[in-house]
LUMKEZA-272088 format. One record per residue: residue number from 1; x, y, z of N, C-alpha, C in turn; residue in three letters. Coordinates in steps of 0.2 Angstrom, whole numbers. Layout:
N
NUM;X;Y;Z;X;Y;Z;X;Y;Z;ALA
...
//
This chain:
316
1;59;8;-228;65;10;-227;66;18;-227;MET
2;63;21;-232;63;28;-233;60;32;-227;LEU
3;54;29;-225;51;32;-219;55;32;-213;ARG
4;59;26;-212;63;25;-206;69;30;-207;GLN
5;72;32;-213;77;37;-213;74;44;-212;ASN
6;68;45;-214;65;52;-213;64;53;-205;ILE
7;62;47;-202;61;48;-195;68;49;-191;ARG
8;73;45;-193;79;46;-190;82;53;-191;GLN
9;81;56;-197;84;62;-198;80;67;-194;ARG
10;73;66;-193;69;71;-189;72;70;-182;GLY
11;73;64;-180;75;64;-173;82;67;-172;SER
12;86;66;-176;93;69;-176;93;77;-176;ALA
13;88;80;-180;87;87;-180;84;89;-173;LYS
14;80;86;-170;77;87;-164;82;87;-158;LEU
15;87;82;-158;92;82;-153;97;87;-154;LYS
16;99;89;-161;103;94;-162;100;101;-160;LEU
17;94;102;-161;90;108;-159;90;109;-151;ARG
18;89;103;-148;89;103;-140;96;105;-138;SER
19;101;102;-141;108;103;-139;110;110;-139;TRP
20;108;113;-145;109;120;-146;106;125;-141;TRP
21;99;123;-140;96;127;-135;99;127;-128;GLN
22;102;121;-126;105;121;-120;112;124;-119;GLN
23;116;125;-125;123;127;-125;124;133;-129;ASN
24;119;137;-131;120;143;-135;122;148;-131;LYS
25;121;148;-125;123;154;-120;131;153;-120;GLY
26;134;147;-119;141;146;-119;144;148;-125;LEU
27;141;147;-131;144;149;-137;144;156;-138;PHE
28;139;160;-135;139;167;-136;144;170;-132;ALA
29;146;167;-126;151;170;-122;158;168;-125;ILE
30;159;163;-128;165;161;-132;166;166;-138;PHE
31;160;168;-141;161;172;-147;162;179;-145;ALA
32;160;181;-139;161;188;-137;168;189;-135;ILE
33;171;183;-131;178;183;-129;182;184;-135;ILE
34;181;180;-140;185;179;-146;185;186;-150;THR
35;179;189;-150;178;196;-153;182;201;-150;LEU
36;182;201;-143;186;206;-139;193;205;-140;PHE
37;195;199;-139;202;197;-140;205;199;-147;ALA
38;201;198;-152;203;200;-158;204;207;-159;GLY
39;199;211;-156;199;218;-157;205;221;-153;THR
40;206;218;-147;212;220;-143;218;219;-147;LEU
41;219;214;-150;225;212;-153;226;217;-159;VAL
42;220;218;-163;220;223;-169;222;230;-167;LEU
43;219;232;-161;221;239;-159;228;240;-156;LEU
44;230;235;-153;237;235;-150;242;235;-156;ILE
45;240;231;-161;245;231;-167;245;237;-171;PHE
46;239;240;-172;238;246;-176;241;252;-172;THR
47;240;252;-165;243;258;-161;250;258;-161;GLY
48;253;252;-160;260;252;-160;264;253;-167;TYR
49;260;252;-172;263;253;-179;262;260;-182;ARG
50;257;263;-179;256;270;-182;256;275;-176;TYR
51;261;279;-176;262;284;-170;256;289;-170;ILE
52;253;291;-175;248;296;-175;242;294;-172;TRP
53;241;287;-170;235;285;-166;235;287;-159;THR
54;241;289;-157;242;290;-150;242;285;-145;GLY
55;242;278;-147;242;273;-143;249;269;-142;PHE
56;254;273;-145;261;269;-145;264;270;-138;SER
57;261;274;-134;264;275;-127;260;271;-122;ASN
58;255;267;-124;251;263;-120;255;256;-118;LYS
59;255;254;-112;257;247;-110;252;242;-111;THR
60;255;236;-110;250;230;-111;245;230;-105;PHE
61;247;232;-99;242;233;-94;237;238;-95;TRP
62;239;244;-98;234;249;-100;228;246;-104;ASP
63;231;242;-109;226;239;-114;221;234;-110;TRP
64;224;230;-105;220;226;-102;215;229;-98;LEU
65;217;235;-94;212;239;-90;206;242;-95;GLN
66;208;244;-101;204;247;-105;198;242;-108;LEU
67;200;236;-109;195;231;-112;193;226;-107;PHE
68;196;225;-101;194;220;-97;187;221;-93;LEU
69;186;227;-91;180;229;-88;174;228;-92;LEU
70;174;230;-98;168;229;-103;167;222;-104;PRO
71;173;218;-105;172;211;-106;169;207;-100;VAL
72;171;209;-94;169;206;-88;161;208;-87;VAL
73;159;214;-89;152;216;-88;148;212;-93;ILE
74;150;212;-99;146;208;-104;146;201;-103;VAL
75;151;198;-101;151;190;-100;147;189;-93;ILE
76;148;193;-88;144;192;-82;137;193;-83;GLY
77;135;198;-88;128;198;-89;125;192;-93;GLY
78;129;190;-98;127;184;-101;126;178;-97;ILE
79;131;177;-93;131;171;-88;125;172;-83;TRP
80;124;178;-80;118;179;-76;112;177;-79;LEU
81;111;180;-85;105;178;-89;104;171;-90;ASN
82;110;167;-92;110;160;-93;108;156;-86;HIS
83;110;159;-81;109;156;-74;101;157;-72;MET
84;99;163;-74;92;164;-72;87;160;-77;GLN
85;89;159;-83;85;155;-87;85;148;-85;ARG
86;91;145;-83;91;138;-81;87;138;-74;ASP
87;87;143;-70;83;142;-64;76;143;-65;ARG
88;74;147;-70;67;147;-72;65;141;-75;ALA
89;69;137;-79;67;131;-82;66;126;-77;GLU
90;71;126;-72;70;121;-66;64;122;-62;ARG
91;63;128;-61;57;130;-57;50;128;-61;THR
92;50;129;-67;45;127;-71;44;119;-72;ALA
93;50;116;-72;50;109;-72;47;106;-66;GLU
94;49;109;-60;47;106;-53;40;108;-53;GLN
95;38;114;-55;30;115;-54;26;110;-58;GLN
96;29;109;-65;25;104;-69;25;97;-66;ALA
97;30;95;-63;31;89;-59;26;89;-53;LYS
98;26;94;-49;21;95;-44;14;94;-46;SER
99;13;98;-51;6;98;-54;4;91;-56;GLU
100;8;87;-60;7;81;-62;6;76;-56;ARG
101;10;77;-51;9;73;-45;2;74;-41;LYS
102;0;81;-41;-6;82;-38;-12;80;-42;THR
103;-11;80;-49;-16;77;-53;-17;70;-52;ALA
104;-11;66;-52;-11;59;-51;-15;57;-44;GLU
105;-13;61;-39;-16;60;-33;-23;61;-32;GLN
106;-25;66;-36;-32;68;-36;-36;62;-40;GLN
107;-33;60;-45;-36;54;-49;-36;48;-45;ALA
108;-31;47;-41;-31;41;-37;-36;41;-32;GLN
109;-37;47;-29;-42;48;-24;-49;47;-27;ASN
110;-50;50;-33;-56;49;-36;-58;42;-37;ALA
111;-53;38;-39;-54;31;-40;-56;27;-34;ARG
112;-52;29;-29;-54;26;-22;-61;28;-20;GLU
113;-63;34;-21;-70;36;-19;-75;32;-23;ILE
114;-73;31;-29;-78;27;-34;-78;20;-32;ALA
115;-72;17;-30;-72;10;-28;-76;9;-21;PHE
116;-75;14;-17;-78;14;-10;-86;14;-11;ASP
117;-88;19;-15;-95;19;-17;-98;13;-20;LYS
118;-94;10;-24;-96;3;-27;-96;-2;-22;GLN
119;-91;-3;-18;-92;-8;-12;-98;-7;-8;ARG
120;-99;0;-6;-105;1;-2;-111;-1;-5;GLU
121;-112;0;-12;-118;-2;-16;-118;-9;-16;ALA
122;-113;-13;-16;-113;-20;-16;-115;-23;-9;ILE
123;-113;-19;-4;-115;-21;3;-122;-20;4;LEU
124;-125;-14;2;-132;-13;3;-136;-17;-1;GLN
125;-134;-19;-8;-138;-23;-12;-138;-30;-9;ALA
126;-133;-32;-6;-132;-39;-2;-137;-39;4;TYR
127;-137;-34;8;-141;-34;14;-149;-34;12;ILE
128;-150;-30;6;-157;-30;4;-159;-37;1;ASP
129;-155;-40;-2;-157;-47;-5;-158;-52;1;THR
130;-153;-52;6;-154;-56;11;-160;-55;16;LEU
131;-162;-48;16;-168;-46;20;-174;-49;16;SER
132;-174;-48;10;-179;-51;6;-180;-59;7;HIS
133;-174;-62;6;-174;-69;7;-177;-71;14;LEU
134;-175;-67;19;-177;-69;26;-185;-67;27;LEU
135;-187;-62;24;-194;-60;25;-199;-63;21;LEU
136;-197;-64;14;-202;-66;9;-201;-74;8;GLU
137;-195;-76;8;-193;-83;6;-192;-87;12;LYS
138;-193;-85;18;-192;-89;24;-185;-92;25;LYS
139;-180;-89;23;-173;-92;23;-172;-95;30;LEU
140;-174;-92;35;-172;-94;42;-175;-101;43;ARG
141;-180;-103;40;-184;-109;41;-183;-114;35;PHE
142;-178;-113;31;-177;-117;25;-173;-123;27;SER
143;-173;-128;23;-169;-135;24;-162;-134;21;GLU
144;-158;-139;22;-151;-139;19;-151;-139;11;ASN
145;-156;-142;8;-155;-143;1;-160;-138;-2;ASP
146;-163;-133;1;-168;-129;-2;-164;-124;-6;ASP
147;-167;-122;-11;-164;-117;-16;-162;-110;-13;GLU
148;-166;-108;-9;-165;-101;-6;-159;-101;-1;VAL
149;-158;-107;2;-152;-107;6;-145;-108;2;ARG
150;-146;-111;-3;-140;-112;-8;-138;-105;-11;ILE
151;-144;-102;-13;-143;-95;-16;-140;-90;-11;VAL
152;-142;-90;-5;-140;-86;0;-132;-87;2;ALA
153;-131;-93;2;-124;-95;4;-119;-93;-2;SER
154;-121;-94;-8;-117;-92;-14;-116;-85;-15;ALA
155;-121;-81;-13;-121;-74;-14;-116;-71;-8;GLN
156;-117;-74;-2;-113;-72;3;-105;-73;2;THR
157;-103;-79;-1;-96;-80;-2;-94;-75;-8;LEU
158;-98;-74;-13;-96;-69;-18;-95;-62;-16;THR
159;-100;-60;-11;-99;-53;-9;-93;-52;-4;VAL
160;-92;-57;0;-86;-57;4;-79;-56;1;LEU
161;-79;-59;-5;-73;-59;-9;-72;-52;-12;ALA
162;-77;-48;-13;-77;-42;-16;-77;-36;-12;ARG
163;-78;-37;-5;-78;-31;-1;-72;-30;3;LEU
164;-71;-24;5;-65;-22;9;-65;-25;16;ASP
165;-59;-24;19;-58;-27;26;-64;-25;31;VAL
166;-66;-19;31;-71;-16;36;-78;-18;34;LYS
167;-80;-19;28;-86;-21;26;-87;-28;27;ARG
168;-82;-32;27;-83;-39;29;-86;-40;36;LYS
169;-83;-36;40;-86;-36;47;-93;-35;47;LYS
170;-96;-30;43;-103;-28;43;-107;-34;41;SER
171;-104;-38;36;-108;-44;33;-108;-49;39;VAL
172;-103;-51;42;-103;-56;48;-107;-54;53;LEU
173;-107;-47;55;-112;-45;61;-119;-46;59;GLN
174;-120;-44;52;-127;-45;50;-130;-52;50;PHE
175;-125;-57;48;-127;-64;48;-128;-67;55;LEU
176;-123;-64;59;-123;-66;66;-130;-64;70;HIS
177;-131;-58;69;-137;-55;72;-144;-58;69;GLN
178;-143;-60;63;-149;-63;60;-150;-71;61;SER
179;-145;-73;65;-145;-80;67;-144;-85;61;ASN
180;-140;-83;56;-139;-86;50;-133;-91;50;LEU
181;-128;-89;55;-122;-93;56;-121;-96;63;ILE
182;-127;-97;66;-127;-100;72;-124;-107;72;ASP
183;-119;-109;76;-116;-116;75;-121;-122;76;LYS
184;-126;-120;80;-131;-126;82;-136;-126;76;ASN
185;-137;-121;72;-142;-122;66;-139;-117;61;LYS
186;-134;-119;57;-131;-114;53;-135;-114;46;CYS
187;-137;-108;44;-141;-108;38;-137;-106;32;ILE
188;-132;-102;33;-127;-100;28;-120;-103;29;ILE
189;-118;-107;25;-111;-111;25;-106;-106;23;ASP
190;-101;-104;28;-96;-100;26;-89;-103;25;LEU
191;-89;-110;24;-83;-113;23;-80;-111;16;ARG
192;-73;-109;17;-70;-106;11;-71;-98;10;GLY
193;-75;-95;15;-76;-88;14;-69;-84;14;ALA
194;-69;-79;10;-63;-75;10;-63;-69;15;ASP
195;-60;-70;21;-60;-65;26;-53;-63;28;LEU
196;-49;-64;23;-42;-63;24;-41;-55;26;LYS
197;-37;-54;31;-36;-47;33;-42;-43;35;GLY
198;-48;-46;37;-54;-43;39;-53;-39;45;ALA
199;-56;-34;46;-55;-30;52;-61;-32;57;ASP
200;-60;-37;61;-66;-39;65;-64;-38;73;LEU
201;-60;-32;74;-59;-31;81;-65;-29;85;SER
202;-65;-32;90;-71;-31;95;-78;-34;93;GLY
203;-77;-38;87;-84;-40;85;-87;-46;89;ALA
204;-93;-46;90;-97;-51;94;-99;-57;89;ASN
205;-95;-62;89;-97;-68;85;-97;-74;89;LEU
206;-100;-74;95;-100;-79;100;-105;-85;97;ASP
207;-103;-91;98;-108;-96;96;-109;-97;88;ASN
208;-104;-93;85;-105;-93;77;-101;-99;74;ALA
209;-103;-101;68;-100;-106;64;-96;-103;59;ASN
210;-89;-102;61;-84;-100;56;-79;-105;54;LEU
211;-82;-111;54;-78;-117;52;-75;-116;45;ARG
212;-69;-118;44;-66;-118;37;-65;-111;34;GLY
213;-66;-106;37;-65;-99;34;-58;-97;33;THR
214;-56;-92;29;-50;-90;28;-49;-83;32;HIS
215;-46;-83;38;-45;-77;42;-38;-76;43;LEU
216;-34;-77;38;-27;-76;37;-25;-68;38;TYR
217;-21;-66;43;-20;-60;45;-26;-55;47;LYS
218;-31;-58;49;-37;-54;51;-36;-51;58;ALA
219;-39;-46;59;-39;-42;65;-45;-44;70;ASN
220;-44;-48;74;-49;-51;79;-47;-49;86;LEU
221;-44;-43;87;-42;-41;93;-48;-39;98;ARG
222;-48;-42;104;-53;-41;109;-60;-43;106;LEU
223;-60;-48;101;-67;-50;98;-70;-56;103;ALA
224;-76;-56;103;-80;-61;107;-81;-67;103;ASN
225;-77;-73;104;-78;-79;100;-79;-85;105;LEU
226;-83;-83;110;-84;-89;115;-89;-94;111;ARG
227;-87;-100;112;-90;-106;110;-91;-106;102;ASP
228;-87;-103;99;-87;-102;91;-84;-108;88;THR
229;-87;-111;83;-84;-116;79;-79;-114;74;ASP
230;-72;-115;76;-67;-113;71;-62;-118;69;LEU
231;-65;-124;68;-62;-130;66;-59;-129;59;ARG
232;-53;-131;58;-50;-130;52;-49;-123;49;GLY
233;-50;-118;53;-50;-111;51;-43;-109;50;THR
234;-41;-105;45;-35;-102;44;-34;-96;47;ASP
235;-31;-96;53;-30;-90;57;-22;-88;58;LEU
236;-18;-90;53;-11;-89;53;-10;-81;53;ARG
237;-6;-79;57;-3;-72;58;-9;-68;60;SER
238;-15;-70;62;-20;-66;64;-19;-63;71;ALA
239;-22;-57;72;-22;-54;79;-28;-56;83;ASP
240;-27;-60;88;-32;-62;93;-30;-60;100;LEU
241;-26;-55;100;-24;-53;107;-30;-50;111;SER
242;-31;-53;117;-36;-51;121;-43;-53;119;GLY
243;-43;-58;114;-50;-60;112;-52;-66;117;ALA
244;-59;-66;117;-62;-72;122;-63;-78;117;SER
245;-60;-83;118;-61;-89;115;-63;-95;119;LEU
246;-66;-93;125;-68;-98;130;-73;-103;127;ARG
247;-71;-110;127;-75;-115;125;-75;-115;117;GLY
248;-71;-112;113;-71;-112;106;-68;-118;104;ALA
249;-70;-121;98;-67;-127;95;-62;-125;90;ASP
250;-56;-126;91;-51;-124;87;-47;-130;84;LEU
251;-50;-136;85;-47;-142;83;-45;-142;75;CYS
252;-39;-143;74;-36;-143;67;-36;-136;64;GLY
253;-36;-131;68;-36;-124;65;-28;-123;64;ALA
254;-27;-118;59;-20;-116;58;-19;-109;62;PHE
255;-14;-110;67;-13;-104;71;-5;-102;71;LEU
256;-2;-104;66;5;-103;65;6;-95;65;ASP
257;10;-93;70;12;-86;70;6;-81;73;GLY
258;1;-84;75;-5;-80;78;-3;-77;84;THR
259;-6;-71;85;-5;-67;91;-11;-69;96;ASP
260;-10;-73;101;-15;-75;106;-13;-72;113;LEU
261;-9;-67;113;-7;-64;120;-13;-61;123;SER
262;-13;-63;130;-19;-61;134;-26;-63;132;GLU
263;-26;-68;128;-32;-71;126;-35;-76;131;ALA
264;-41;-77;131;-44;-82;136;-46;-88;132;ASN
265;-42;-93;133;-43;-100;129;-45;-105;134;LEU
266;-49;-103;139;-51;-108;144;-56;-113;141;SER
267;-54;-119;142;-58;-125;139;-58;-125;132;GLY
268;-54;-122;128;-54;-122;121;-51;-129;119;THR
269;-54;-131;113;-52;-138;110;-46;-136;105;ASP
270;-40;-138;107;-34;-136;102;-31;-143;100;LEU
271;-34;-148;100;-32;-155;99;-29;-155;91;ARG
272;-22;-157;91;-19;-157;85;-18;-151;81;GLY
273;-18;-145;85;-18;-139;82;-11;-137;81;THR
274;-9;-133;75;-2;-130;74;-2;-124;78;ASN
275;2;-123;83;3;-117;87;10;-115;86;LEU
276;14;-117;81;21;-115;81;22;-108;80;ARG
277;27;-105;84;28;-98;84;22;-93;86;ARG
278;18;-96;89;12;-92;92;14;-88;98;THR
279;11;-82;98;12;-78;104;7;-79;109;ASP
280;8;-83;115;4;-85;120;6;-81;127;LEU
281;9;-76;126;11;-72;132;5;-70;136;ARG
282;4;-72;142;-1;-70;147;-8;-73;145;GLY
283;-8;-78;141;-14;-81;139;-17;-86;144;ALA
284;-23;-87;145;-26;-91;150;-28;-98;146;PHE
285;-25;-103;147;-26;-110;144;-29;-115;149;LEU
286;-32;-112;154;-34;-117;159;-39;-122;156;GLY
287;-38;-128;158;-43;-134;155;-43;-134;148;SER
288;-39;-131;144;-39;-132;137;-36;-139;135;ALA
289;-39;-141;129;-36;-148;127;-31;-147;122;ASP
290;-25;-148;124;-19;-147;119;-16;-154;117;LEU
291;-19;-159;118;-17;-165;116;-15;-165;108;ARG
292;-8;-168;107;-6;-168;100;-5;-162;97;ASN
293;-5;-156;101;-4;-150;98;3;-148;97;ALA
294;5;-144;93;12;-142;92;13;-135;94;SER
295;18;-134;99;19;-127;102;27;-126;101;LEU
296;29;-128;96;36;-127;94;38;-120;93;THR
297;42;-117;97;44;-110;95;39;-105;98;GLY
298;34;-107;102;28;-103;104;31;-99;110;ALA
299;29;-93;111;31;-89;117;25;-90;123;ASP
300;27;-94;128;22;-95;133;24;-91;140;LEU
301;28;-86;139;29;-82;145;23;-80;148;ARG
302;22;-81;155;16;-79;158;9;-83;157;GLY
303;10;-88;152;4;-91;151;1;-96;156;ALA
304;-5;-96;157;-8;-101;163;-11;-107;159;ASN
305;-7;-113;161;-10;-119;158;-12;-124;163;MET
306;-15;-121;168;-18;-125;174;-23;-130;171;ARG
307;-22;-136;173;-27;-142;172;-28;-143;164;ASP
308;-23;-140;160;-24;-141;153;-22;-149;151;ALA
309;-25;-151;146;-23;-158;144;-17;-158;139;LEU
310;-12;-160;141;-6;-159;137;-2;-166;134;THR
311;-6;-171;134;-4;-178;132;-1;-177;124;GLU
312;5;-179;124;9;-179;117;9;-172;115;ASP
313;10;-167;119;11;-160;117;18;-159;115;LEU
314;19;-156;109;26;-155;106;28;-148;108;LYS
315;33;-147;112;36;-141;113;42;-139;110;LEU
316;46;-144;107;52;-143;103;51;-146;96;VAL
//
């Protein structure tokens, strides 16, 4: 209780000191005005009481002219000094704020650089590990239940969850070029892989097995996905504008709100697919299988659906 009282008294003293620092200029002006006013009253009273002072012939306006100019000069000087001090304090505060902001930005940049280096190290370590498994452990020739294949798949899923959107592309391109995700002989199972928001624009992933991956809001603009297995893949709100999906299997994929404008969907399997609110402007859907698919709210302006299978297609 005693310590609390001491702290409260200390806090009150600090507040009082701060208040005094902020208002002492105004008190000084008030004191000077009071002093001059008192002096003026005293001189007027003395001058008119005693003739020998020579002040008895002075009018009130003479007294004001005599004392007003010094008072104005003194008060103006104090006020100017007060304004300059306030301006200096504001400038110092703004400078300190700017310095703090600069320091915080530098710290943020340093953290981002450190994180970027960390992610690059993770990517390089992953590629080194997979290269070792390919060359030394014959990963490409392993069977489904072989330990080397299980380890490679587990490491891939872990790494993809830790990398940024651009480095996810590097992993997929490496796997594709190494023939590890070929849909005809898939070595590494990517089902459940975290590819949300991945920047895969222009990527070449034809004939790949991306079944069951999470590509929510991914950038697949102008990507080559010909004959790719995308069954059950989460492609909601993804950008597939101008992408080549010819012959791709999108059966059961989630395409709600996806941008498929100008995409080539010729011969694509879209049976039972959710295409609600999908942008299909200018898309080519020739010979596509749209049976039982839902196109409710989809934008089909300029879309080519020649020879498409549309049995039980839902448009509303």
